[in-house]
C-alpha positions as CSV (number, residue, x, y, z in Angstrom):
1,M,26.1,-43.8,-8.7
2,I,24.4,-43.9,-5.3
3,K,27.0,-41.6,-3.9
4,I,26.3,-39.0,-6.6
5,L,22.5,-39.1,-6.0
6,L,23.1,-38.8,-2.2
7,L,25.4,-35.8,-2.7
8,I,22.8,-34.1,-5.0
9,A,20.1,-34.7,-2.4
10,V,22.2,-33.3,0.5
11,G,23.1,-30.3,-1.7
12,F,19.4,-29.7,-2.4
13,V,18.5,-29.8,1.3
14,V,21.3,-27.4,2.2
15,W,20.2,-25.1,-0.6
16,A,16.6,-25.2,0.5
17,L,17.5,-24.5,4.1
18,F,19.7,-21.6,3.1
19,R,16.9,-20.0,1.0
20,S,14.5,-20.4,3.9
21,Y,16.9,-18.7,6.2
22,L,17.4,-15.8,3.8
23,R,13.6,-15.3,3.6
24,T,13.3,-15.0,7.4
25,L,16.0,-12.3,7.4
26,N,13.8,-10.0,5.2
27,K,10.7,-10.3,7.5
28,P,10.5,-8.0,10.5
29,P,10.0,-9.7,13.8
30,V,6.4,-10.5,14.8
31,S,6.5,-8.3,17.9
32,T,7.1,-5.2,15.7
33,R,4.0,-5.8,13.7
34,E,1.6,-4.5,16.3
35,S,-1.8,-3.7,14.9
36,V,-3.3,-0.3,15.8
37,V,-6.7,-0.6,17.4
38,E,-9.1,2.2,16.6
39,D,-12.3,3.2,18.4
40,M,-15.5,2.5,16.4
41,V,-18.3,5.1,16.5
42,K,-21.9,5.1,15.4
43,C,-23.4,7.5,12.8
44,A,-26.0,9.7,14.5
45,H,-28.2,9.4,11.4
46,C,-28.1,5.8,10.1
47,G,-26.4,4.0,13.0
48,V,-23.7,2.4,10.9
49,N,-20.4,1.8,12.8
50,L,-17.2,3.2,11.4
51,P,-13.6,4.0,12.6
52,R,-13.4,7.3,14.5
53,S,-10.8,8.6,12.0
54,E,-13.3,8.3,9.1
55,A,-16.2,9.9,10.9
56,I,-17.3,13.5,10.4
57,Y,-17.8,15.4,13.7
58,S,-20.4,18.1,13.6
59,G,-22.5,19.7,16.3
60,G,-21.5,17.2,18.9
61,E,-22.5,14.3,16.8
62,L,-20.6,11.9,14.5
63,F,-21.7,11.1,11.0
64,C,-20.6,8.6,8.3
65,S,-20.9,10.9,5.3
66,P,-21.4,14.6,4.4
67,E,-25.0,13.7,3.2
68,H,-25.9,12.4,6.7
69,Q,-24.2,15.4,8.3
70,K,-26.6,17.6,6.3
71,L,-29.6,15.5,7.2
72,G,-28.7,15.7,10.9
73,K,-29.6,13.3,13.7
74,K,-32.5,11.0,13.1
């Protein structure tokens, strides 16, 4: 009876290790997951910081929204 329980326990450990190995195959290596750092800029009207890609450039100034672009620099 002990031999059967031991065999089941060993089988479970092997199965768990195999599943863990398969999960690691699906994940890309950590070195390929580089985060892209983007410059932060300040709105000329309200002063809120936002990523440069989301800012609106107008008249040499950066704004956070079309409303602040219309209001202009404070």
